[in-house]
SEZA-375306 format. One record per residue: residue in one letter; chain; x, y, z of N, C-alpha, C in turn. Coordinates in nm, 4 decimals, always signed. Each point is the difference from the previous one (the first is absolute). Layout:
BEGIN
+------+------+----------+----------+----------+----------+----------+----------+----------+----------+----------+
! code ! unit !      n.u !      n.v !      n.w !     ca.u !     ca.v !     ca.w !      c.u !      c.v !      c.w !
+------+------+----------+----------+----------+----------+----------+----------+----------+----------+----------+
!    A !    A !        X !        Y !        Z !        X !        Y !        Z !        X !        Y !        Z !
...
+------+------+----------+----------+----------+----------+----------+----------+----------+----------+----------+
! end
This chain:
BEGIN
+------+------+----------+----------+----------+----------+----------+----------+----------+----------+----------+
! code ! unit !      n.u !      n.v !      n.w !     ca.u !     ca.v !     ca.w !      c.u !      c.v !      c.w !
+------+------+----------+----------+----------+----------+----------+----------+----------+----------+----------+
!    M !    A ! +10.4997 !  +3.5229 ! +12.0380 !  +0.1327 !  +0.0658 !  -0.0317 !  +0.1070 !  -0.0610 !  +0.0797 !
!    H !    A !  +0.1107 !  -0.0400 !  -0.0629 !  +0.1201 !  -0.0659 !  +0.0667 !  +0.1091 !  +0.0994 !  +0.0330 !
!    N !    A !  +0.0609 !  -0.0140 !  +0.1099 !  +0.1230 !  +0.0848 !  +0.0220 !  +0.1175 !  -0.0771 !  -0.0677 !
!    L !    A !  +0.0507 !  +0.0445 !  -0.1022 !  +0.1108 !  -0.0481 !  -0.0610 !  +0.1335 !  +0.0534 !  +0.0437 !
!    I !    A !  +0.0966 !  -0.1004 !  +0.0251 !  +0.1415 !  +0.0605 !  +0.0222 !  +0.0683 !  -0.0013 !  -0.1218 !
!    M !    A !  +0.0431 !  +0.0995 !  -0.0660 !  +0.0580 !  +0.0207 !  -0.1331 !  +0.1393 !  -0.0850 !  +0.0026 !
!    S !    A !  +0.0746 !  +0.0194 !  +0.1075 !  +0.1249 !  -0.0610 !  +0.0082 !  +0.0133 !  -0.0806 !  +0.1235 !
!    G !    A !  -0.0224 !  -0.1166 !  +0.0033 !  +0.0123 !  -0.0765 !  +0.1239 !  -0.0463 !  -0.1483 !  -0.0260 !
!    I !    A !  +0.0689 !  -0.0778 !  +0.0828 !  -0.0544 !  -0.1441 !  +0.0041 !  -0.0010 !  -0.0513 !  +0.1356 !
!    T !    A !  -0.0892 !  -0.0774 !  +0.0373 !  -0.0231 !  -0.0451 !  +0.1245 !  +0.0578 !  -0.1487 !  +0.0144 !
!    I !    A !  +0.0924 !  +0.0033 !  +0.0940 !  +0.0570 !  -0.1404 !  +0.0160 !  -0.0095 !  -0.0408 !  +0.1590 !
!    S !    A !  -0.0624 !  -0.1063 !  +0.0428 !  -0.0225 !  -0.0264 !  +0.1398 !  -0.0569 !  +0.1265 !  +0.0851 !
!    S !    A !  -0.1080 !  +0.0496 !  -0.0699 !  -0.0632 !  +0.1224 !  +0.0703 !  +0.0763 !  +0.1186 !  +0.0052 !
!    I !    A !  +0.1132 !  +0.0151 !  -0.0594 !  +0.0705 !  +0.1230 !  -0.0036 !  +0.0140 !  +0.0542 !  -0.1325 !
!    V !    A !  -0.0188 !  +0.1343 !  -0.0109 !  -0.0044 !  +0.0587 !  -0.1389 !  +0.1433 !  +0.0615 !  -0.0322 !
!    F !    A !  +0.0641 !  -0.0559 !  -0.0893 !  +0.1417 !  +0.0237 !  -0.0482 !  -0.0093 !  +0.1036 !  -0.1079 !
!    D !    A !  +0.0902 !  +0.0746 !  -0.0221 !  +0.0202 !  +0.0828 !  -0.1232 !  +0.0342 !  -0.0933 !  -0.1099 !
!    G !    A !  -0.0338 !  +0.0413 !  -0.1192 !  +0.0259 !  -0.0865 !  -0.1268 !  -0.1237 !  -0.0835 !  -0.0331 !
!    P !    A !  +0.0298 !  -0.1095 !  -0.0715 !  +0.1380 !  -0.0510 !  -0.0320 !  +0.0612 !  +0.0806 !  -0.1227 !
!    Y !    A !  +0.1285 !  +0.0096 !  +0.0068 !  +0.0907 !  +0.0555 !  -0.0927 !  +0.0679 !  -0.1168 !  -0.0741 !
!    Q !    A !  +0.0274 !  +0.0269 !  -0.1424 !  +0.0793 !  -0.0910 !  -0.0618 !  +0.1327 !  +0.0100 !  +0.0508 !
!    L !    A !  +0.0669 !  -0.1091 !  +0.0379 !  +0.1216 !  -0.0099 !  +0.0683 !  +0.1074 !  +0.0833 !  -0.0802 !
!    N !    A !  +0.0011 !  -0.0271 !  -0.1366 !  +0.1075 !  +0.0568 !  -0.0937 !  -0.0129 !  +0.1567 !  +0.0016 !
!    N !    A !  -0.1165 !  +0.0571 !  +0.0293 !  -0.0119 !  +0.1316 !  +0.0062 !  -0.0160 !  +0.0663 !  +0.1246 !
!    W !    A !  +0.0223 !  -0.0743 !  +0.1114 !  -0.0175 !  +0.0606 !  +0.1325 !  +0.1203 !  +0.0759 !  +0.0359 !
!    E !    A !  -0.0235 !  +0.1160 !  +0.0792 !  +0.1028 !  +0.0714 !  +0.0457 !  +0.0094 !  -0.0189 !  +0.1490 !
!    S !    A !  +0.1217 !  +0.0070 !  +0.0527 !  +0.0342 !  -0.0289 !  +0.1525 !  -0.1131 !  +0.0800 !  +0.0845 !
!    T !    A !  -0.0200 !  -0.0457 !  +0.1015 !  -0.0855 !  +0.0416 !  +0.1176 !  +0.0805 !  +0.0559 !  +0.1282 !
!    E !    A !  -0.0205 !  +0.1086 !  +0.0483 !  +0.0712 !  +0.0502 !  +0.1132 !  -0.0603 !  -0.0503 !  +0.1216 !
!    G !    A !  +0.0733 !  -0.0317 !  +0.0976 !  -0.0569 !  -0.0377 !  +0.1315 !  -0.0427 !  -0.1621 !  +0.0014 !
!    A !    A !  -0.0485 !  -0.0188 !  +0.1163 !  -0.0442 !  -0.1460 !  +0.0479 !  -0.1199 !  -0.0523 !  -0.0721 !
!    V !    A !  -0.0034 !  -0.1143 !  -0.0467 !  -0.1085 !  -0.0651 !  -0.0702 !  -0.0182 !  -0.1478 !  +0.0192 !
!    V !    A !  -0.1132 !  -0.0360 !  -0.0276 !  -0.0330 !  -0.1490 !  -0.0283 !  -0.0210 !  +0.0096 !  -0.1318 !
!    Y !    A !  +0.0531 !  -0.1153 !  -0.0725 !  -0.0281 !  +0.0049 !  -0.1625 !  -0.0258 !  -0.1446 !  -0.0311 !
!    C !    A !  -0.0910 !  -0.0133 !  -0.1008 !  -0.0341 !  -0.1371 !  -0.0670 !  +0.0355 !  +0.0109 !  -0.1403 !
!    I !    A !  +0.0712 !  -0.1091 !  -0.0525 !  +0.0285 !  -0.0265 !  -0.1339 !  -0.1014 !  -0.0758 !  -0.0524 !
!    L !    A !  -0.0790 !  +0.0437 !  -0.1055 !  -0.1128 !  -0.0572 !  -0.0532 !  +0.0178 !  -0.0503 !  -0.1387 !
!    Y !    A !  -0.0909 !  -0.0925 !  -0.0431 !  -0.0095 !  -0.0195 !  -0.1476 !  -0.1455 !  -0.0197 !  -0.0301 !
!    K !    A !  -0.0212 !  +0.0116 !  -0.1326 !  -0.1564 !  -0.0162 !  -0.0345 !  -0.0149 !  -0.1071 !  -0.0874 !
!    D !    A !  -0.1141 !  -0.0822 !  +0.0326 !  -0.0349 !  -0.1037 !  -0.0994 !  -0.1250 !  +0.0646 !  -0.0537 !
!    P !    A !  -0.0621 !  -0.0758 !  -0.0985 !  -0.1230 !  +0.0534 !  -0.0663 !  -0.1079 !  +0.0617 !  +0.1040 !
!    K !    A !  -0.0122 !  -0.0507 !  +0.1008 !  -0.1076 !  +0.0584 !  +0.0853 !  +0.0449 !  +0.0617 !  +0.1305 !
!    N !    A !  +0.1019 !  -0.0554 !  +0.0545 !  +0.0403 !  +0.0563 !  +0.1436 !  +0.1487 !  +0.0494 !  +0.0059 !
!    W !    A !  +0.0154 !  +0.0890 !  +0.0939 !  +0.1267 !  +0.0386 !  +0.0572 !  +0.0478 !  -0.0947 !  +0.0921 !
!    N !    A !  +0.1298 !  -0.0483 !  -0.0129 !  +0.0619 !  -0.0950 !  +0.0928 !  +0.1072 !  +0.0477 !  +0.0707 !
!    V !    A !  +0.0359 !  -0.0322 !  +0.1200 !  +0.0890 !  +0.0410 !  +0.0908 !  +0.1183 !  -0.0940 !  -0.0251 !
!    A !    A !  +0.1214 !  +0.0317 !  -0.0549 !  +0.1052 !  -0.0905 !  -0.0054 !  +0.0924 !  +0.0195 !  +0.1097 !
!    Y !    A !  +0.0023 !  +0.1300 !  +0.0673 !  +0.1020 !  +0.0188 !  +0.0985 !  -0.0510 !  +0.1219 !  +0.0892 !
!    V !    A !  +0.0190 !  -0.0107 !  +0.1268 !  -0.0229 !  +0.1177 !  +0.0808 !  +0.1309 !  +0.0338 !  +0.0785 !
!    G !    A !  +0.0320 !  +0.1198 !  +0.0196 !  +0.1235 !  +0.0477 !  +0.0739 !  -0.0276 !  +0.1341 !  +0.0675 !
!    E !    A !  +0.1159 !  +0.0311 !  +0.0871 !  -0.0179 !  +0.1389 !  +0.0575 !  +0.1367 !  +0.0557 !  -0.0090 !
!    S !    A !  +0.0065 !  +0.1257 !  +0.0014 !  +0.1184 !  +0.0773 !  -0.0008 !  -0.0028 !  +0.1273 !  +0.0727 !
!    D !    A !  +0.1099 !  +0.0425 !  +0.0575 !  -0.0055 !  +0.1349 !  +0.0519 !  +0.0405 !  +0.1072 !  -0.1018 !
!    N !    A !  +0.0270 !  -0.0453 !  -0.1191 !  +0.0348 !  +0.1024 !  -0.1108 !  +0.0156 !  -0.0900 !  -0.1198 !
!    L !    A !  -0.1126 !  -0.0285 !  -0.0781 !  -0.0078 !  -0.0700 !  -0.1089 !  +0.0535 !  +0.0885 !  -0.1263 !
!    D !    A !  +0.0941 !  -0.0743 !  -0.0694 !  +0.0521 !  +0.0613 !  -0.1290 !  -0.0148 !  -0.0950 !  -0.1114 !
!    K !    A !  +0.0169 !  +0.0683 !  -0.1096 !  +0.0031 !  -0.0714 !  -0.1365 !  +0.1270 !  -0.1176 !  -0.0024 !
!    G !    A !  +0.1100 !  +0.0596 !  +0.0599 !  +0.1077 !  -0.1097 !  +0.0010 !  -0.0161 !  -0.1184 !  +0.0792 !
!    S !    A !  -0.0467 !  +0.0137 !  +0.1221 !  -0.0475 !  -0.1214 !  +0.0849 !  -0.1028 !  -0.0895 !  -0.0594 !
!    I !    A !  -0.0841 !  +0.0605 !  -0.0868 !  -0.0992 !  -0.0855 !  -0.0765 !  +0.0570 !  -0.0797 !  -0.1188 !
!    S !    A !  +0.0863 !  +0.0836 !  -0.0752 !  +0.0583 !  -0.0521 !  -0.1185 !  +0.0962 !  -0.1151 !  +0.0369 !
!    S !    A !  +0.0620 !  +0.0055 !  +0.1246 !  +0.1052 !  -0.0983 !  +0.0388 !  -0.0433 !  -0.0880 !  +0.1040 !
!    H !    A !  -0.1455 !  -0.0049 !  +0.0293 !  -0.0578 !  -0.0771 !  +0.0922 !  +0.0270 !  -0.1478 !  -0.0335 !
!    P !    A !  +0.0331 !  -0.0818 !  +0.1155 !  +0.0370 !  -0.1491 !  -0.0161 !  -0.1148 !  -0.0794 !  -0.0384 !
!    K !    A !  -0.1222 !  +0.0566 !  +0.0016 !  -0.1204 !  -0.0855 !  -0.0322 !  -0.0569 !  +0.0450 !  -0.1360 !
!    R !    A !  +0.0801 !  +0.0844 !  -0.0797 !  -0.0564 !  +0.0590 !  -0.1224 !  -0.0183 !  -0.1094 !  -0.0955 !
!    D !    A !  +0.0800 !  -0.1020 !  -0.0160 !  -0.0082 !  -0.1142 !  -0.1015 !  -0.1369 !  -0.0709 !  +0.0401 !
!    C !    A !  -0.0300 !  -0.0177 !  +0.1313 !  -0.1278 !  -0.0691 !  +0.0275 !  -0.1143 !  +0.0925 !  -0.0408 !
!    W !    A !  +0.0001 !  +0.1267 !  +0.0231 !  -0.1015 !  +0.1047 !  -0.0602 !  -0.0237 !  -0.0224 !  -0.1448 !
!    I !    A !  +0.0967 !  +0.0024 !  -0.0849 !  -0.0093 !  -0.0115 !  -0.1393 !  -0.0582 !  -0.1348 !  -0.0485 !
!    G !    A !  +0.0430 !  -0.1013 !  +0.0757 !  -0.0528 !  -0.1266 !  -0.0320 !  -0.1548 !  -0.0178 !  +0.0268 !
!    K !    A !  -0.0357 !  +0.0474 !  +0.1208 !  -0.1387 !  +0.0129 !  +0.0163 !  -0.0820 !  +0.0830 !  -0.0932 !
!    A !    A !  +0.0472 !  +0.1119 !  -0.0334 !  -0.0638 !  +0.0974 !  -0.0906 !  +0.0029 !  -0.0521 !  -0.1421 !
!    G !    A !  +0.0987 !  -0.0744 !  -0.0420 !  +0.0095 !  -0.0453 !  -0.1432 !  +0.0879 !  +0.0942 !  -0.0817 !
!    S !    A !  +0.0199 !  +0.1268 !  +0.0550 !  +0.0917 !  +0.0907 !  -0.0670 !  +0.0114 !  +0.1324 !  +0.0950 !
!    E !    A !  +0.1098 !  +0.0619 !  -0.0230 !  +0.0368 !  +0.1320 !  +0.0719 !  -0.1197 !  +0.0961 !  -0.0114 !
!    S !    A !  -0.0418 !  +0.0079 !  -0.1324 !  -0.1091 !  +0.1028 !  -0.0255 !  -0.1356 !  -0.0224 !  +0.0789 !
!    N !    A !  -0.0168 !  -0.1172 !  +0.0572 !  -0.1198 !  -0.0400 !  +0.0733 !  +0.0189 !  +0.0095 !  +0.1553 !
!    L !    A !  +0.1062 !  +0.0766 !  +0.0375 !  +0.0325 !  +0.0207 !  +0.1422 !  -0.0473 !  +0.1383 !  +0.0388 !
!    Y !    A !  -0.0685 !  +0.0177 !  +0.1182 !  -0.0495 !  +0.1250 !  +0.0466 !  +0.0427 !  -0.0001 !  +0.1573 !
!    I !    A !  +0.0040 !  +0.1236 !  +0.0375 !  +0.0255 !  +0.0295 !  +0.1476 !  -0.1048 !  +0.0852 !  +0.0509 !
!    A !    A !  -0.0545 !  -0.0380 !  +0.1337 !  -0.0849 !  +0.0775 !  +0.0618 !  +0.0642 !  +0.0473 !  +0.1398 !
!    I !    A !  -0.0220 !  +0.1241 !  +0.0341 !  +0.0704 !  +0.0523 !  +0.1193 !  -0.0948 !  +0.0449 !  +0.1063 !
!    Y !    A !  +0.0256 !  -0.0448 !  +0.1152 !  -0.0679 !  +0.0614 !  +0.1289 !  +0.0996 !  +0.0812 !  +0.0707 !
!    P !    A !  -0.0144 !  +0.1308 !  +0.0005 !  +0.0981 !  +0.0974 !  +0.0608 !  -0.0333 !  -0.0039 !  +0.1565 !
!    L !    A !  +0.1060 !  -0.0269 !  +0.0746 !  -0.0068 !  +0.0086 !  +0.1483 !  +0.1140 !  +0.0804 !  +0.0469 !
!    P !    A !  -0.0137 !  +0.1389 !  -0.0214 !  +0.1217 !  +0.0809 !  +0.0261 !  +0.0581 !  -0.0073 !  +0.1405 !
!    D !    A !  -0.0828 !  +0.0025 !  +0.0999 !  +0.0447 !  +0.0030 !  +0.1418 !  +0.0041 !  -0.1356 !  +0.0684 !
!    S !    A !  +0.0095 !  -0.1112 !  -0.0912 !  -0.0084 !  -0.1199 !  +0.0560 !  +0.1344 !  -0.0665 !  +0.0593 !
!    V !    A !  +0.0011 !  -0.0887 !  +0.0658 !  +0.1173 !  -0.0870 !  +0.0539 !  -0.0044 !  -0.1357 !  -0.0737 !
!    Q !    A !  +0.1024 !  -0.0724 !  -0.0077 !  +0.0023 !  -0.1233 !  -0.0902 !  -0.0989 !  -0.0915 !  +0.0670 !
!    R !    A !  -0.0062 !  -0.0116 !  +0.1362 !  -0.0990 !  -0.0846 !  +0.0510 !  -0.1432 !  +0.0105 !  -0.0557 !
!    Q !    A !  -0.0406 !  +0.1156 !  -0.0078 !  -0.1411 !  +0.0275 !  -0.0492 !  -0.0132 !  -0.0417 !  -0.1481 !
!    R !    A !  +0.1050 !  +0.0345 !  -0.0690 !  -0.0121 !  -0.0513 !  -0.1567 !  +0.0180 !  -0.1483 !  -0.0087 !
!    L !    A !  +0.0657 !  -0.0681 !  +0.0849 !  +0.0135 !  -0.1500 !  +0.0032 !  -0.1377 !  -0.0561 !  +0.0400 !
!    R !    A !  -0.0733 !  +0.0646 !  +0.0797 !  -0.1352 !  -0.0500 !  +0.0354 !  -0.0923 !  -0.0083 !  -0.1067 !
!    I !    A !  +0.0007 !  +0.1145 !  -0.0764 !  -0.0675 !  +0.0033 !  -0.1264 !  +0.0366 !  -0.1009 !  -0.1041 !
!    T !    A !  +0.1256 !  -0.0021 !  -0.0294 !  +0.0437 !  -0.0916 !  -0.0949 !  -0.0357 !  -0.1453 !  +0.0454 !
!    A !    A !  +0.0047 !  -0.0299 !  +0.1224 !  -0.0448 !  -0.1317 !  +0.0518 !  -0.1358 !  -0.0297 !  -0.0345 !
!    K !    A !  -0.1009 !  +0.0917 !  +0.0301 !  -0.1320 !  -0.0025 !  -0.0415 !  -0.0200 !  -0.0288 !  -0.1459 !
!    I !    A !  +0.0557 !  +0.0706 !  -0.0844 !  +0.0030 !  -0.0182 !  -0.1354 !  +0.0351 !  -0.1388 !  -0.0431 !
!    K !    A !  +0.1225 !  -0.0367 !  +0.0509 !  +0.0503 !  -0.1356 !  -0.0288 !  -0.1091 !  -0.0991 !  +0.0368 !
!    L !    A !  -0.0585 !  +0.0159 !  +0.1057 !  -0.1010 !  -0.1132 !  +0.0498 !  -0.1231 !  -0.0126 !  -0.0882 !
!    E !    A !  -0.0352 !  +0.1192 !  -0.0360 !  -0.1300 !  +0.0203 !  -0.0838 !  +0.0114 !  -0.0386 !  -0.1453 !
!    N !    A !  +0.1247 !  +0.0331 !  -0.0520 !  +0.0138 !  -0.0069 !  -0.1469 !  +0.1035 !  -0.1069 !  -0.0469 !
!    E !    A !  +0.0875 !  -0.0552 !  +0.0961 !  +0.0867 !  -0.1051 !  -0.0251 !  +0.0908 !  +0.0317 !  -0.1345 !
!    P !    A !  +0.0686 !  +0.1257 !  +0.0060 !  +0.0690 !  +0.0151 !  -0.1082 !  +0.1160 !  -0.1005 !  -0.0305 !
!    P !    A !  +0.0066 !  -0.0459 !  -0.1223 !  +0.1021 !  -0.1102 !  -0.0130 !  +0.1406 !  +0.0354 !  +0.0002 !
!    C !    A !  +0.0379 !  +0.1344 !  -0.0289 !  +0.1405 !  +0.0276 !  +0.0085 !  +0.0513 !  +0.0360 !  +0.1437 !
!    N !    A !  -0.0893 !  -0.0119 !  +0.0995 !  +0.0548 !  +0.0290 !  +0.1376 !  +0.0602 !  -0.1108 !  +0.0682 !
!    E !    A !  -0.0172 !  -0.1091 !  -0.0687 !  +0.0465 !  -0.1464 !  +0.0681 !  +0.1474 !  +0.0124 !  +0.0228 !
+------+------+----------+----------+----------+----------+----------+----------+----------+----------+----------+
! end
């Protein structure tokens, strides 16, 4: 018998909420680390990792790396977001997590 997490994806040993299709995602209250993902036939791929003290739909839709995300995903409909809520965190803690994910996944749109 396996323990299945119905909604969650593990990235760099961290269980994120999602992935949610980026077009249908609603803003998240509070501090988070987030990954922008796209799917190829076999795998989820990390296109970008970021952190925010209050992530909202507007900051994602106008993100300066959005064109890179779409380029990697092939289309906007193949973009997803995974969220790791860290409500009481400080930026330094979130940056440590994003650094680990960058090191282990080499997201192409973080360059």
